[in-house]
Backbone as CSV, one residue per row, in Angstrom:
resi,resn,N_x,N_y,N_z,CA_x,CA_y,CA_z,C_x,C_y,C_z
1,MET,-18.416,-5.516,-2.638,-17.795,-4.305,-2.225,-16.661,-4.704,-2.420
2,THR,-15.325,-4.808,-2.942,-14.267,-4.677,-2.246,-12.835,-3.379,-2.108
3,ILE,-12.729,-4.056,-1.220,-11.378,-2.626,-1.186,-10.229,-3.632,-0.859
4,ASN,-9.559,-3.004,-1.613,-8.161,-3.788,-2.393,-6.828,-2.504,-2.429
5,ILE,-5.735,-3.383,-1.744,-4.448,-2.410,-1.975,-4.132,-2.410,-3.427
6,GLY,-3.940,-0.797,-3.282,-3.682,-0.597,-4.808,-2.218,-0.562,-5.415
7,GLU,-1.938,-0.538,-6.695,-1.226,-0.347,-7.968,0.563,0.630,-6.411
8,LYS,-0.088,1.420,-5.858,0.972,2.451,-5.630,0.535,2.645,-3.571
9,ASP,0.394,1.734,-3.587,0.503,1.673,-1.878,2.135,1.473,-1.672
10,ALA,2.136,2.274,0.026,3.534,2.121,0.615,4.872,2.455,-0.542
11,GLN,4.730,3.274,-0.991,5.522,3.189,-2.621,7.292,3.875,-2.261
12,ALA,6.351,4.639,-1.841,8.143,5.343,-1.448,8.755,4.955,0.089
13,ILE,8.190,3.958,1.119,9.451,3.102,1.475,9.294,1.971,1.291
14,LYS,8.817,1.345,-0.380,9.490,-0.026,-0.772,10.322,0.784,-2.070
15,LYS,10.353,1.776,-2.161,11.891,2.033,-2.923,12.832,2.132,-2.251
16,ILE,12.453,2.655,-1.381,13.943,2.479,0.076,14.301,1.253,0.003
17,PHE,13.410,0.809,-0.095,13.658,-1.046,0.884,14.286,-1.896,-0.831
18,GLY,13.899,-1.485,-1.512,14.013,-1.986,-2.994,13.110,-3.332,-3.328
19,ARG,12.472,-3.725,-2.262,11.909,-4.530,-2.321,10.260,-4.116,-1.614
20,GLY,9.718,-5.645,-1.650,8.439,-5.465,-0.665,6.675,-5.905,-1.515
21,GLN,5.962,-5.787,-1.657,4.108,-6.109,-1.742,4.009,-5.457,-3.674
22,ASN,4.028,-6.464,-4.376,4.064,-5.854,-5.574,4.545,-4.395,-5.828
23,PHE,6.316,-4.589,-5.881,7.349,-3.639,-6.263,7.418,-4.276,-7.552
24,GLY,7.735,-2.492,-8.404,7.708,-2.267,-9.583,6.618,-3.008,-10.166
25,GLN,5.603,-3.360,-9.748,4.387,-3.832,-10.998,3.675,-2.344,-10.356
26,GLU,4.206,-0.777,-9.891,3.569,0.304,-10.320,2.698,0.870,-11.106
27,LYS,3.131,0.481,-12.225,2.263,0.922,-13.452,1.454,0.193,-14.310
28,ILE,0.878,-0.902,-13.558,-0.105,-2.054,-13.749,-1.230,-1.636,-12.946
29,SER,-1.849,-1.151,-13.562,-3.942,-0.176,-12.701,-4.099,-1.444,-12.003
30,ARG,-4.645,-1.607,-10.713,-5.136,-2.979,-10.253,-6.541,-2.381,-10.244
31,LEU,-7.429,-0.825,-10.251,-8.654,-0.330,-10.457,-8.668,-0.928,-12.018
32,ARG,-8.194,-0.642,-13.079,-8.321,-1.159,-14.249,-8.826,-2.908,-14.303
33,GLU,-7.600,-3.679,-13.351,-7.948,-5.174,-13.592,-8.304,-5.841,-12.475
34,ASP,-8.812,-5.000,-11.761,-10.123,-6.108,-10.882,-11.324,-5.352,-11.900
35,ARG,-11.592,-4.592,-12.807,-12.384,-3.889,-13.024,-13.170,-5.188,-14.701
36,GLU,-11.795,-5.126,-15.124,-11.588,-6.372,-16.302,-12.149,-7.866,-15.418
37,ALA,-11.639,-7.965,-14.696,-12.277,-9.078,-13.812,-13.259,-9.644,-13.864
38,LEU,-13.865,-8.626,-13.120,-15.449,-8.920,-12.823,-16.074,-8.753,-13.884
39,ASN,-15.855,-7.786,-14.562,-16.513,-7.937,-15.746,-17.092,-9.321,-16.400
40,ARG,-15.247,-9.783,-16.389,-15.273,-10.996,-16.902,-16.185,-12.175,-16.488
41,ILE,-16.631,-12.542,-15.064,-17.227,-13.351,-14.498,-18.691,-12.717,-14.877
42,GLY,-19.111,-11.741,-14.711,-20.554,-11.341,-15.558,-21.285,-10.413,-14.118
43,PHE,-19.947,-9.095,-13.467,-20.215,-7.874,-12.692,-20.681,-6.711,-13.732
44,GLU,-21.511,-5.833,-13.231,-21.714,-4.845,-13.841,-20.764,-4.358,-12.551
45,ILE,-20.148,-2.726,-13.253,-19.458,-2.470,-12.147,-20.237,-0.927,-12.210
46,VAL,-20.753,-0.838,-10.705,-21.890,0.451,-10.077,-21.051,1.843,-9.677
47,PHE,-19.984,1.204,-8.906,-18.388,2.472,-8.487,-17.347,1.835,-8.494
48,GLY,-16.095,2.651,-8.745,-14.919,2.515,-8.868,-14.282,3.425,-8.673
49,GLN,-13.280,3.351,-7.840,-12.706,4.688,-7.318,-11.409,4.200,-7.205
50,GLU,-10.655,5.004,-7.110,-8.998,5.662,-6.525,-8.964,5.547,-5.316
51,TYR,-8.288,5.408,-4.244,-8.087,6.489,-3.130,-6.290,7.051,-2.310
52,PHE,-6.212,7.875,-2.097,-5.226,7.968,-1.246,-5.484,8.085,-0.045
53,HIS,-4.091,7.976,0.501,-3.989,8.712,2.004,-2.898,8.283,2.902
54,ASP,-2.817,9.355,3.700,-1.760,9.173,4.670,-1.855,8.897,6.034
55,GLU,-0.585,7.400,6.545,-1.138,7.519,7.990,0.409,8.204,8.724
56,TYR,0.528,8.618,9.501,1.393,8.849,10.225,1.761,8.476,11.609
57,TYR,2.900,7.585,11.918,3.043,6.874,13.285,4.151,7.769,13.746
58,LEU,3.928,7.586,15.207,4.447,8.711,16.549,5.863,8.196,16.041
59,SER,6.225,7.102,16.370,7.668,6.895,16.768,7.899,5.996,15.431
60,TYR,9.360,5.808,15.516,10.425,4.483,14.823,9.884,3.589,15.034
61,GLU,9.496,3.223,17.004,9.434,1.808,17.141,7.924,1.671,16.368
62,ASP,6.801,2.536,16.504,5.609,2.487,16.252,5.767,1.620,14.552
63,LEU,6.176,2.562,13.974,6.122,2.502,12.811,7.244,0.864,12.381
64,ASP,7.616,0.540,12.922,8.307,-0.821,12.946,7.170,-1.364,13.545
65,LEU,7.057,-2.023,14.782,6.120,-2.697,14.602,4.678,-3.099,14.048
66,PHE,4.569,-1.954,13.561,3.308,-2.398,11.964,3.979,-2.754,11.179
67,LEU,5.267,-2.795,10.543,5.676,-3.304,9.634,5.764,-4.870,10.144
68,GLN,5.623,-5.200,11.074,6.063,-6.425,11.355,4.871,-7.267,11.255
69,GLY,3.430,-6.909,11.198,1.953,-6.973,10.573,1.564,-6.895,9.774
70,VAL,1.955,-6.529,9.112,1.604,-6.585,7.758,2.243,-6.978,6.403
71,PRO,1.434,-6.768,5.343,2.258,-7.342,4.419,2.906,-6.975,3.234
72,ILE,3.170,-5.629,3.391,4.000,-4.711,2.699,5.238,-5.406,2.484
73,PHE,5.870,-5.373,3.422,7.476,-6.304,3.626,7.080,-8.120,3.542
74,GLU,6.886,-9.199,2.965,6.393,-10.148,3.711,7.632,-10.628,4.538
75,ASP,9.090,-10.153,4.272,9.792,-10.655,4.747,10.518,-9.946,5.953
76,PHE,10.171,-8.523,6.175,10.716,-7.575,6.978,11.389,-8.653,8.495
77,ASP,12.247,-7.716,8.889,13.158,-8.412,9.492,13.074,-6.786,10.494
78,SER,13.029,-6.553,12.134,13.226,-5.818,12.393,15.042,-5.334,12.312
79,GLU,15.695,-6.363,12.455,17.386,-6.146,12.986,18.083,-5.885,11.543
80,LYS,17.979,-6.881,10.605,17.673,-7.056,9.119,17.651,-5.703,8.612
81,ASP,16.717,-5.182,8.482,15.628,-4.034,8.105,16.065,-2.766,8.767
82,LYS,16.889,-2.763,9.875,17.093,-1.478,10.743,17.693,-0.353,9.768
83,LYS,18.405,-0.718,8.907,19.064,1.115,7.759,17.841,1.557,6.790
84,PHE,17.274,0.680,6.666,16.176,0.921,5.798,15.211,2.003,6.327
85,LEU,14.730,0.847,7.151,13.564,1.676,7.903,14.291,2.860,8.671
86,LYS,15.592,3.277,8.924,15.989,4.353,10.027,16.105,5.759,8.314
87,THR,16.155,5.166,7.037,16.432,5.839,6.391,15.335,6.189,6.196
88,TYR,14.373,5.608,5.419,12.665,6.771,5.985,11.818,7.473,6.988
89,ALA,12.552,6.504,8.122,12.004,7.994,8.655,12.504,8.901,9.216
90,GLU,13.768,8.785,8.864,14.571,9.987,8.887,13.890,10.801,7.820
91,LYS,13.619,11.024,6.123,13.115,11.401,5.084,11.650,11.685,5.305
92,TYR,11.156,10.997,5.932,9.539,11.287,5.975,9.000,11.983,7.223
93,LYS,9.402,12.007,7.906,9.211,12.504,9.475,9.068,13.594,9.480
94,THR,7.394,14.073,10.067,6.947,15.321,9.758,6.238,15.641,11.329
95,ASP,5.653,17.045,11.245,5.196,16.999,12.580,4.096,16.280,13.075
96,LYS,3.485,15.592,12.541,2.727,14.462,12.699,3.105,13.433,13.245
97,GLY,4.264,13.139,12.842,5.151,11.314,12.288,5.593,11.508,11.179
98,ILE,5.801,10.036,11.618,6.290,9.312,10.136,4.935,8.884,8.904
99,LYS,5.397,10.140,8.437,4.208,9.898,7.117,4.427,8.586,6.010
100,LEU,3.398,7.512,6.121,3.283,6.531,4.806,1.699,6.649,4.589
101,SER,2.183,6.782,3.201,1.123,7.341,2.104,0.510,5.455,1.789
102,ARG,-0.832,6.027,1.502,-1.910,4.046,1.298,-2.259,4.962,-0.146
103,HIS,-2.829,3.406,-0.384,-3.440,4.172,-2.044,-4.890,2.211,-2.212
104,ARG,-5.555,2.252,-2.055,-6.890,1.873,-2.203,-7.592,2.127,-3.512
105,ILE,-8.023,0.868,-3.589,-9.612,0.804,-4.860,-10.008,-0.161,-4.119
106,VAL,-11.663,0.955,-4.505,-12.878,0.551,-3.711,-13.794,0.899,-4.954
107,ILE,-14.288,-1.121,-5.336,-15.604,-0.715,-6.545,-16.416,-1.753,-5.683
108,VAL,-17.521,-1.590,-5.906,-19.142,-1.842,-6.131,-19.317,-1.871,-7.062
109,ALA,-20.028,-3.679,-7.602,-20.414,-4.091,-8.245,-21.385,-4.572,-7.899
110,LYS,-22.764,-5.320,-9.206,-23.735,-6.006,-9.064,-23.929,-7.330,-10.259
111,LYS,-23.766,-8.223,-10.004,-24.126,-9.371,-10.486,-25.538,-9.076,-11.990
112,ILE,-24.879,-9.331,-13.073,-25.457,-8.884,-13.987,-26.617,-10.076,-14.190
Protein backbone atom coordinates (compact mmCIF):
# COMPACT_ATOMS: atom_id res chain seq x y z
CA MET A 1 0.00 0.00 0.00
CA THR A 2 1.26 3.46 -0.84
CA ILE A 3 0.00 6.92 -0.05
CA ASN A 4 1.78 9.54 -2.10
CA ILE A 5 1.51 13.25 -2.70
CA GLY A 6 -0.50 13.99 -5.83
CA GLU A 7 0.50 16.37 -8.58
CA LYS A 8 -2.20 18.86 -7.58
CA ASP A 9 -1.17 19.08 -3.92
CA ALA A 10 -1.15 22.64 -2.53
CA GLN A 11 -1.46 23.94 -6.09
CA ALA A 12 -2.93 27.34 -5.15
CA ILE A 13 -0.12 28.29 -2.76
CA LYS A 14 2.55 27.09 -5.20
CA LYS A 15 1.00 29.25 -7.90
CA ILE A 16 1.25 32.36 -5.70
CA PHE A 17 4.86 31.53 -4.75
CA GLY A 18 5.76 30.60 -8.36
CA ARG A 19 7.59 27.49 -7.18
CA GLY A 20 7.30 24.41 -5.01
CA GLN A 21 7.36 20.63 -4.98
CA ASN A 22 6.52 19.41 -8.53
CA PHE A 23 5.49 22.94 -9.56
CA GLY A 24 4.60 23.07 -13.25
CA GLN A 25 3.98 19.32 -13.46
CA GLU A 26 0.26 19.46 -12.65
CA LYS A 27 -0.69 17.73 -15.91
CA ILE A 28 1.38 14.63 -15.20
CA SER A 29 -0.84 12.08 -13.44
CA ARG A 30 0.94 10.68 -10.38
CA LEU A 31 -1.70 7.96 -10.10
CA ARG A 32 -1.05 6.78 -13.66
CA GLU A 33 2.73 6.96 -13.22
CA ASP A 34 2.64 4.99 -9.95
CA ARG A 35 0.30 2.36 -11.43
CA GLU A 36 2.58 1.88 -14.45
CA ALA A 37 5.72 1.68 -12.30
CA LEU A 38 4.17 -0.95 -10.03
CA ASN A 39 2.94 -2.98 -13.03
CA ARG A 40 6.45 -2.93 -14.55
CA ILE A 41 7.95 -4.51 -11.44
CA GLY A 42 5.31 -7.24 -11.18
CA PHE A 43 2.49 -5.83 -9.07
CA GLU A 44 -1.22 -6.02 -9.77
CA ILE A 45 -3.18 -2.94 -8.74
CA VAL A 46 -6.01 -3.92 -6.41
CA PHE A 47 -7.12 -0.34 -5.72
CA GLY A 48 -6.00 3.07 -6.92
CA GLN A 49 -7.66 6.38 -6.15
CA GLU A 50 -7.01 10.12 -5.87
CA TYR A 51 -8.19 11.96 -2.77
CA PHE A 52 -8.62 15.68 -2.29
CA HIS A 53 -9.09 17.30 1.10
CA ASP A 54 -8.70 20.70 2.68
CA GLU A 55 -6.66 21.60 5.73
CA TYR A 56 -7.30 24.79 7.70
CA TYR A 57 -4.74 26.81 9.65
CA LEU A 58 -6.11 29.09 12.35
CA SER A 59 -3.58 31.85 11.75
CA TYR A 60 -0.85 33.12 9.46
CA GLU A 61 1.67 32.00 12.11
CA ASP A 62 0.26 28.45 12.15
CA LEU A 63 0.56 28.15 8.36
CA ASP A 64 4.05 29.66 8.45
CA LEU A 65 5.16 27.11 11.06
CA PHE A 66 3.65 24.26 9.03
CA LEU A 67 5.49 25.35 5.87
CA GLN A 68 8.81 25.41 7.75
CA GLY A 69 8.52 21.67 8.40
CA VAL A 70 7.23 20.21 5.13
CA PRO A 71 8.73 19.92 1.63
CA ILE A 72 6.03 21.90 -0.22
CA PHE A 73 8.79 24.52 -0.55
CA GLU A 74 12.20 23.02 0.13
CA ASP A 75 13.66 26.52 0.37
CA PHE A 76 10.86 28.13 2.41
CA ASP A 77 12.06 31.12 4.43
CA SER A 78 9.61 32.94 6.72
CA GLU A 79 11.17 36.34 6.10
CA LYS A 80 11.98 36.08 2.38
CA ASP A 81 8.59 34.53 1.59
CA LYS A 82 6.51 36.82 3.81
CA LYS A 83 4.87 38.74 0.94
CA PHE A 84 3.82 35.52 -0.82
CA LEU A 85 2.47 33.96 2.36
CA LYS A 86 0.54 37.12 3.28
CA THR A 87 -1.00 37.21 -0.19
CA TYR A 88 -2.02 33.56 0.09
CA ALA A 89 -3.36 33.91 3.64
CA GLU A 90 -5.50 36.89 2.67
CA LYS A 91 -6.87 35.23 -0.46
CA TYR A 92 -7.70 31.87 1.19
CA LYS A 93 -8.92 33.04 4.59
CA THR A 94 -12.26 31.44 5.52
CA ASP A 95 -14.42 31.17 8.63
CA LYS A 96 -12.60 27.90 9.41
CA GLY A 97 -9.13 29.40 8.95
CA ILE A 98 -6.67 29.65 6.06
CA LYS A 99 -7.51 26.89 3.58
CA LEU A 100 -4.81 24.70 2.04
CA SER A 101 -6.07 22.16 -0.52
CA ARG A 102 -4.26 18.82 -0.50
CA HIS A 103 -4.07 15.93 -2.98
CA ARG A 104 -3.12 12.34 -2.19
CA ILE A 105 -2.80 9.15 -4.24
CA VAL A 106 -3.65 5.84 -2.55
CA ILE A 107 -2.70 2.54 -4.18
CA VAL A 108 -3.06 -1.00 -2.91
CA ALA A 109 -1.14 -3.56 -4.96
CA LYS A 110 -0.18 -7.20 -4.67
CA LYS A 111 2.78 -9.08 -6.09
CA ILE A 112 1.82 -11.26 -9.05
